[in-house]
DORO-540447 format. One record per residue: y, z negated, x of N, C-alpha, C in turn; residue in one letter. Coordinates in pm, whole numbers, plus 50000, padded with zeros to 5 digits. Each point is the difference from the previous one (the first is absolute). Layout:
<pts>
YZXYZXYZXA...
</pts>
This chain:
<pts>
391847836022210498564999150022499385013750024X500505010249928499465013550017500195004750143X501204997950054500265004050138499074992750096X499794987349974499164991850087498585005450005X499465003749883498625004949995499875013350072X500945009149976499915013350062500144999150151X500954992050044500264999350144498974991650075X499154992849927498994991750064499085008150090X499735012649964499075008250076500395001050147X501305001250027500455001350139499634987750080X500154988249941499694987750071498504998550020X499235003449899498554999150014499505009050111X500525012250004499605009550103500384994950138X501224994850012500484995250128499184988250048X499784990449912499254988150041498555003450032X499455009549926498605003550022499785007050131X500945008450041499775008350118500594994350127X500914990249989500764996150118499854985450041X499504991849912500034985750029499204996450123X499015008250034499084996350107500654997950135X501115006550025500554999550136500534986150035X500204991549902500554986850027498944989350013X498815002449951499024989249991499124999150124X499534988050024499064998150110498695007349972X499554999949875498785006949961500415012049915X500025012050059500565011549930499335002449864X500845001949900499535003549866500415014349977X499045009149998500315014249997500375004949861X499664992949897500395003849866500004987749911X500745000749894500074988849906499435004349866X499474990549925499475002749867501125004349907X499655007749899500985003749899500434988049917X499354988650021500404987849930501294994250057X500425005450117501254995250060501165003449907X500714990249953501165002249914501134991050046X501115001449933501154991550030500094988249905X498904996749936500014989249902499674986550060X499624999850129499744987150065500545000450142X500094988150057500614998850132499225007850105X498704999849993499195007150099500315014950000X500125005949882500325014149992501395003050053X500974991649965501365001750050500054998750152X499284990250051499994997750144499435012050075X498915005549948499405011750065500895012349988X500715001149889500905011449983501104999950105X500574988350027501054999450103499425001550139X498804994750024499365002450130499855015050023X499615007149895499845014450013501325007450014X501084994349948501305006750005500555001250142X499494991950092500425001450141499405012650064X498885004549949499225010150070500705013350024X500745005649901500675012850026501044999750110X500444988150042500974999350109499465006350127X498685000450016499405005450122499665014849985X500405006249889499775014249982500845008550093X499665012650012500665008750098501465002449969X500424999049872501405002549967500874987750020X499374988650034500784987650010499804994250139X499754987050011499934993850132498745003950077X499065006549934498805004550069500225011850090X501185006149995500285011350090501435004949986X500255008749901501155008950007501334993949959X500024989449920501284993649971500644995150130X499164995250091500474995150129500195011450100X498965007950020500045010050107500955011549969X500075004249875500945010749965501434996050028X500344987449972501374995550025500325000050149X499014996850083500195000750144500205014450045X499285009149936500115014150033501375005449962X500504996349882501315004849955501134994850089X499854987450045501124993350067500105002850149X498955005650061500085003250142499234991150093X499254990449945499134991850084498675006850027X499595009049910498695006350009500145015149992X498975006850048500015014550001498585005349995X499875012649958498735006950013499905004650145X498894997250068499905003850141500125015150018X500625004050109500245014250025498715007650026X498974993350050498705006350021499315001449864X499835012249952499465002249866498554995649986X499314997550111498644994849993500004985349960X501184993850004500114985849971500804997949872X499565006449893500634998049871499125006349893X500084994649879499205005349890500865006849895X501334999250014500905006249904500354991249882X499614987250004500244991349886501424994749990X500795001350105501344994149998501095010450019X499735012149960500975010850014501254997549914X499804995349878501144998549909501044990250051X499634987850040501044991050052500555004450135X499205006650081500485004150132501025011349989X499695010049919500915011449985500954998449882X499934988749930500884996849888500005011349897X498835003649953499855010649900499674994249863X500584988549971499724993449873500505008349881X499165001449903500315006049871499244992149893X500375001649872499274992849895498495002450001X499595011650048498575002950006499384995650132X500804994850091499534995450130500814987850040X499554988449953500744987750023499034988349997X500504988050020499164988149997499414998049861X498754995849995499344996949875500084985349960X500894992650065500084985749971500384997249856X500785008949938500494997649864498874995949907X498965008049993498904997149910499224987650038X499754998250129499214988550045500734986949976X501294999650030500774987649981500084996349853X500175009949914500074996749857498644996049944X498945004250063498684995349963499894985050027X500484995750117500004985750032500934992449906X501175005749974500954993649908499374998249862X499265010049954499324999049871499004988649999X499234998850107499034989150009500694986549996X501094998850073500744987350002500604996949863X500565010149935500594997949868498994994849899X498805005450005498984995649905499604985550023X499924996050125499664986150030501154990749958X501225003750034501164991949962500084998849848X499805011149931500055000249855498934990949940X498795000650055498914991849948500274985250020X500564996350116500314985950026501114995349908X501055008049986501134996049917499604998449853X499105008449952499675000149858498794991449965X499304995050101498744993049971499804987750086X501074994650055499874989050096499284988049942X500294996749873499404988049942498485001249989X499515012349984498565002049990499335001750136X500795003050103499455001950134499824986750073X500824990249965499884986850063498734993249949X499264993950094498754993449964499774988250094X498824994449994499674988850089499965004350145X499795013050024499925005150137501195008750040X500875003049905501175008550027501254992849955X500914997750094501234992949970501165009749981X501084994749948501235008049990500465004550138X499814991550099500365003750137499185011950049X498725000349964499165011450037500565013049942X500394999549873500575011849935501325003950063X500824990150034501295002850064499815006950136X499024995450077499745006250130499565014549983X499155002349902499525013549975501125009149952X500824995049910501145007949953500985002950114X500184990350089500895002050115499495011250089X498705000550024499445011150078500285013449933X499795000449868500235012449926501475004250008X500904990549987501435003150010500375005050140X499424993650102500305004150137499495014150028X498795003149953499465013550017500825010249923X500444996449880500855009149923501335002450071X500554989450057501265001350073499845008850123X498934997750077499765008250119499855014749961X499305002749891499785013749956501325006849961X500794993349917501305005549962500905001950123X499964990350091500875000750117499625011550092X498715002050022499585010850088500295013649937X499905001049868500445012249931501495002150019X500764989549987501455000550017500375004750139X499314994950101500295004150137499715014750025X498965005249938499545013450031500715010849920X500244997449871500495010549912501464998449960X500714990150054501384997449960500894998650123X501285003049982500964997750107500314985150009X500004994750119500224985850020501394996850053X500815010450024501334997850060501104998749895X499645000149873501004998749894500345013049931X499605011550056500255012849934498875003049901X500285009049905498995003649898499444987649931X500894990849965499574987249946499305000749867X500185011049926499335001049869498535003650012X499575004250121498625004350020499174988950062X499664989949920499114989550045498555003349965X499214990049977498605002249963499844997049851X498855003349945499664995849864499574985550007X500784991349942499684985850001499054997249884X498764997150033498964997949899499544985550006X500244992749893499634985849998499114996449881X499605010049922499114997949886498875010150005X498844996849943498935010049991500505012449928X499555011650047500505012749950498945007649922X500445007449900499145009549933499945012950082X498915007749991499955012750071501125009549961X500544998449880501065008949953501394995250038X500124988450058501314994950040500585008650112X501305002549993500685008150099501234992650050X499804990650092501134991950046500985008050084X501274996849986501055006150081500274991350122X500705005750096500364992750120501134990349971X499874987950050501104990549997500955003450115X501124993250006500895001850114499424992850122X500545003250117499574993150121500294985149988X501154996549946500374986049986499054992849904X499685006449889499054994149905498624998550062X499645009550083498704999450067499944988250096X501044998350081500074988550089499974986949922X500734999649888500064987849920498624995949952X499165009849961498664996649953499134994950114X500095006450116499234995650115500364985650036X501284997150005500454986650036499594989849894X500135003849873499584991049893498524996750008X499185010150024498554997550011499684990850116X500655002250113499704992050118500504985649987X501194998149947500504986349985499194992549895X499575006949893499154993649901498654996250061X499445009250079498734997350067500124988150094X501114999450074500214988850092500004986849925X500644999749883500074987749922498674996149938X499165009849970498724997349935498914995750098X500005005750119498884997950092500094986550071X498874993250007499944987350071500215002050150X500614990150064500335001350142498785002850086X498884994149964498795001150083498995010049943X500415008149904499035009149938499525010650098X498685002050000499385010550080498805005149920X500005013049971498865005749928498714997250075X498974995649929498734996850063499085011950014X498944998150076498955010050019500535013450052X500844999150103500535012250059499635000650148X499735012050048499715001850142501234997650086X501165003849948501244999350077501024992449917X500304987850038500894991649922501445005050000X500345009250088501355005650002500125012649914X498925003849934499995012549923500294998049852X500374987949960500444997649863501284991850004X500745000249890501304993449999499884984949997X500794993750084500254985749999501494998149971X500424987649981501424997749975500845004550120X499524997750120500755004250119500115015150007X498945007249964500065014649999501015004949897X500064993549886501005003549899501404997850055X500224989050069501314997150057500365010150110X499015004250078500255010050103500395013449938X499325003849892500365012449931501384998949938X500344988449948501354998049947501055001750109X499744994950120500945001850110500255014850025X498935007949999500155014550023500775006749886X499644996649877500665006249885501494996549998X500334987650025501414996150003500755007350111X499365002350113500645007650107500295014249953X499025006549938500205013649948501115000249895X500104989349922500994999349893501364995450051X500084997550129501244995950066500504986449951X499084991649955500334986049972499634992150124X500895000450097499664995450135499794984950009X500774992349926499824985550006498624996049948X499585006349891498684997049944498895005150093X500225011650060499015005150095499824990350115X501114994950054499934990450110499324987049956X500324995349880499414987549951498485001249988X499535011149944498565001649981499295002450133X500635007450089499405001850132499864986550071X501014991649986499974986850062498894991349940X499805001049868498904992549938498675003450067X499795012850022498725004350058499914995850146X501095002050075500014996550142499734985150019X500564991749913499914985550016498814993649928X499165008049937498924994149919498894994150085X499925003750128499014994250090498645006649996X499845010849923498705006449988499795011450099X501075004750062499915011950084500704997650132X499615007750100500684999350129500035013950061X501045002750078500145013050065498855002250099X499435011849999499025003450101500655000050138X499284995550098500485000650138499765014050054X500585002850115499795013050064498535002350031X499294989550036498575001450030499195002949874X500414994449888499285002149874500315013649937X501185004950023500555011049920499125012550000X499375003150111499255012550009498634999549933X499554988249962498614998849954499854995149856X501104999249926499934993849868499995010249885X500175012750030500285009649894498765004849926X500125000949866498985006049916498804991549971X499954988050057498814991649988500124990249884X498874994349961500024989549899500654987550057X500744993149916500704988050044499094987949981X499874992350105499164987949994500914987849998X500104993549885500774987649991501495002250001X500734988950009501465000550001500515003650139X501315000950012500615003750126500155015050014X500645004050107500265014250018501135004649910X500235013049998501155005449930499705005449861X498755002949969499705006949875500244990949879X500865004849910500294992949875499255006449885X500015013249995499285007449896499585013450058X498755003749977499515012750050499055006249898X499705012650020499045007149916498685000750075X498954996049934498694998450063499225012949995X499575004950117499215012150009498514997149997X499285006949913498544998349993499405012749944X499055005750069499415012649958499384999149861X499464988449965499344998549870500965000749883X501284997950027501025001549896500175014949972X499735004149878500075014249966501365006150020X501064992050006501345005250023500325002050147X499234994050089500345000450142500085014550049X501075003150073500225013750047498955004450100X499434990750074498915002450095500315011650095X499475012149975500225011150093501485003350015X500794997249896501445002750008500804987350025X499324989150032500684987550029500755000650132X500894990450022500835000450121499234999150130X498854993150001499254998850124499375013350041X499875009249905499465013250031501125010350018X501074998649922501125009450011500754998450132X499964988050058500704997650126499034999350118X498805005149981498985000150105499895014350055X500225002150131499945013650054498635006549989X498974992049977498685005649978499614999649853X500954996349915499805000349856500725012249944X500684998249886500785011149946501225003050086X500524989850066501035001950104501235007449950X500494996449882501205006549946501284992350029X499914987850048501174991550005500144993550138X500695006950089500244995050135501414994350010X500274992750105501324994250022500925010150066X501274999549965500985008950062500524994150130X500445008750088500644995550124501304992849968X500635003849888501234993449959499764985149977X498854996649940499674986049978499544993350128X499035005550068499404993150115500984998650115X501045008350001501004999050105501054989249977X499944993249887501004989749967499714986650065X498764997650040499604986850047500344998250148X500544988550033500304997150139498744995150070X500005000850132498864995450079499784985149977X498754996349981499664986049978499854996449853X500485008549911499884997649856498595004049957X499204990449958498615002649967499865010349888X501015001249916499935009349887499995014550044X500405002750123500045013850049498985003050108X499064990950023499035002050107499075011749969X499595007050106499225012349985498734999450084X498945006549949498735000350070499145011449951X498704998650020499025010349965499054994449896X499835007149889499104995649896498575000250051X499264989349971498654998750050499944992650133X501154998450064500084992750126500894987749988X501155001949937500984989349989500144994549858X499005002249916500044995249863500234985049996X500894995749912500294985849988500944994550106X500485008850089500894995550109501385006449991X500125011149927501265007349993500245004249855X501215005249972500365003749864500025015149974X499995008050106499915014549986498995005350100X499135009149955498975005250088499935015149994X499655006150113499595013950002498505000549972X499485012049969498565001249988499395000050140X498774996150010499394996950129499975011950095X499715012149946499905011550090501295007950010X501084994749939501325006450007500025013949938X499055002849913499925013449941501215003149911X500664989849948501185002649916501285000650081X499885001550131501185001850082500814987450022X499354988649995500724987550024500714994649879X499755005649884500624995149877499624985349979X500974992049955499774985749978499734997149852X499144990249977499584996249865500164984949983X500504995849884500154985749975498644993249996X499964987550044498784992149994500084989249891X500975001249911500124990249892498915001549894X499285011250003498935002149902498695003450072X499704992250100498815002650081498724998649919X500004991349901498824998149917499294986950029X499084996749911499354986950006498595000350056X499365011750003498605000450037499745006250134X498795005150017499605006250125500345014849997X499995006350115500215014450007501445004249982X500944991150029501405003249974500575010450094X499375001950115500495010150094499365013649974X499185000949896499325012549968500585005749872X499415011049955500485006349878499454993449875X499114990350014499454993149884501114992349929X500225002549871501104993049934499714985149984X501034992350006499894985649983501104995749905X499854988649940501044995049911500904990450076X501224998849951500984991550065500844993449892X500314987350018500944993549910501415005250028X500815000649897501395004450014500914988349968X500784995950096500924988749980501185004649917X500294992649893501135003049912501184991050029X499744987250021501064990250028499564991350116X500874998150098499674991050110501244992650048X499784990050083501064990750037501165006750073X499715009350091501085006550074501015006449907X499515005949891500935006249906500944989749939X499534987849980500874989749944501154996850095X499714999450131501084998250097500965011849997X499485011949987500845012049996500835000649873X499424995849888500764999649875501154990150012X499714988350056501074990050014501075004750097X499595006950105500975005350095500895010549934X499425008949920500805010349933500934993749897X499484990249927500864993049906501164993350072X499714994750118501034993150078501125009450043X499665011750050501055009350045500735006249882X499504997649879500705004249880500674988449929X500244989250074500824989149950499274988149944X498674999450014499244989149939499494990050104X500814996750097499564990250098500365004150141X499454992750096500325002650142498764999050087X498865004249944498744998450073499515012850066X500755010949988499475013150042499555000150145X500834995250091499655000550142498754991550028X499964988249946498834991250021498755006149939X500125006149883498835005949935499465011950077X500905008850044499545011550079499394995550132X500594990350062499484995350129498694992349985X499784993749886498704993449977498885010450004X500255011449938499005010750002499875005950139X501125003150061499985006650131499364991150106X500254987149995499384990950096498495000049984X499535001049875498565000149975499355013350037X500805010150025499465013350034500175003550148X500644991150077500225002750141501185009050025X500895001649901501195008350016501174991450047X500975006350061501184992650047500794994849881X500674988850018500764994049892501355006749987X500495000749877501315005949971501094989650020X501205004850024501154991050012500915000749879X499785009949916500755001449875499115007449901X500374999049872499175006449898500895005349888X500005013249985500705006449890499035007949915X500535007749907499155007649908499105009950073X500555006550103499195009750075498864993150074X500244988150050498954992550070498874996149904X500384996049880498994996349900499185012349961X500685011249977499295012249961499035004450108X500424999350125499115003950110498824990550010X500244987049986498904990450010499005001949888X500495003349881499075003049890499125011950036X500585010250060499215011750036498974996750107X500404992350099499084996350107498864991449948X500324990249920499004990249955499115005449889X500565007749908499275003949880499545014450002X500015006350118499575013950008498575001649948X499755011049933498705003549940499564990249891X500944992249947499704991349887500735004749874X500645011750006500565006149881501384995149960X500864996650095501314994449968501185009250030X499965007750108501195006850050500635009249896X499195008149933500545009449901500794992649892X499434989249949500654992549893501214992350052X499964995650125501174993650060501185009850006X499735012350040501055010150008500545003549862X499125000749902500425003049864500934989249946X499584987550010500784989249937501324997450070X500125004150127501244998050074500855012650009X499605010649929500775012350003499955007150133X498894998850069499875006150132499655014749994X499765005650116499615014150011499005001450113X499385011750008499015002850103500365013250067X500044999850131500285012350075499294999250134X499005008550020499285000250126499155012650008X499575003150119499065010950024498794994350071X498815004349958498784995150061498925010449978X499365004150106498935010149992500545012549933X499465003749883500365012849940500964998649882X500664988549984500944998749889501334994650047X501025003349925501304993650012500304993849865X500204987149998500184992749875501454995949985X500645004749893501364995949967500054996549852X500044987249971500084995249863501224991049990X501055004849933501204991849989499874990549881X501014991649984499924989449899499965005449858X500395012649980500015005649865498745008049967X499045000550090498815008249980499214995749876X499475009849930499164997149882498724992950039X499595001450125498684995050040499924984850006X501144993049999499924985450001499324994849874X500075007649893499234996949879499005011249981X498734997250023498995010549991499825004649856X499565012349980499805004949863498864992749930X500194997449872498924994749918498985011149979X498714997150005499005010649984500205008249873X499845012850011500175009149886499104996349884X498794995450031499074996349893500564988949913X500794990950059500594989149924501175005149915X500795008950056501115005949926499485008049881X498915007150021499455008849896499524992349878X499504987950019499424992649888500974990149937X501194998550057500974990549948501365006949987X500355003749880501245007649978501254991650026X499854986850007501154991350026500194996850148X499105005150083500054996750143500825010450075X501144996150051500885009150072499595001050146X499985012350052499715002450140501204996250086X499774996550125501094996950091500875012350026X501284998050022500905011350026499565007950122X500105013249988499725008950114498625006249999X499124995649909498645005350000499765008749876X
</pts>
């Protein structure tokens, strides 16, 4: 009980400052009467727990864009007038404990919020059930909390741990109970970390009703549903090399009837916008809204990839040169002229020397071709990835669908169909389809890959043994926790 009371402050703060981004009628602050002693308070606490996902250290900007920069899909433009200096560390790979991703603290903040809600439901369920609150309602809420906790642990695992099987003792701190400020958790192993993520997701899947959808949200794809949990399980099982389970869960999502592949005509105009109704590819995304205090806004992807914005994150020739003619994913045009028609644009006056910029974060409002910042939704899980997961599982012995799955995507993009499909074909298709969505770096890590290329003013050579596959934990976290071991090499 003592831990519960002390840790309650984190949830109250989160729910009070963040809940507004999900509601139709924005609530900018909550009363101090908000507690975890009733369903309404618990519900608002979990609504608020989604909000930090759109922060600059997570899906609101740098978790995605930095990984593209490290892996060779993105670069700082060579024209120094078209950059603000915000992405120097991932571009030049100068990571140190004092200069690294800040996701560690933010993700554990969300984990803390989820733990308090889960703890309150587990310890007080009989008192929470009423004439208006059923056990099913509590189960759905707990499932959301478990899914958010799993996503948080998993994203920490991807960023700060080796995924190829080396350095297995350096996992994340697995936190499943409310913590005292004096607690100093140690890192679990990578295997133990994966086990917790999988346990949380499978438990959440079993608890959540098939048709559950959080109410009063602007974007119905911005909160967890059972299908979103299953899609995340497909990804986690792929990373864990449980290929049969990855294929099974990907198939569940593909066959559920709720989503369909975007056509070539649709593909250029669907990015970053609010989702209206069912259909389309989006399974789970992070909702961008300026009123959300966590929103990166000026540092959000729609501004970082805008040549008239901060302009720190342009596309590399290495990436844009991979697409064959006719593939809508590689189409090129001029920003302000061809918006919504192509996937890569130059700036209108060519002042950046013809540098190309992704259009996946064009933004939702007006003024997108100008320097005025706009917010953009960030897609976390979508249908194409499920086909790619099943294809990769297939070439690793879990079926025979790889060729059909890759060709389903390629046919929908206007690309030529393949006649065979091996591991290299799957890896290339993942890069083509998921570029600028934050996948390539982690794909190379989990498969023991390497990076070697030259572009503009850098030559990048990162072999499979490089320390950089596991980024350093922030020095501030190491300093306050004597049991927290830093990653090797830093």
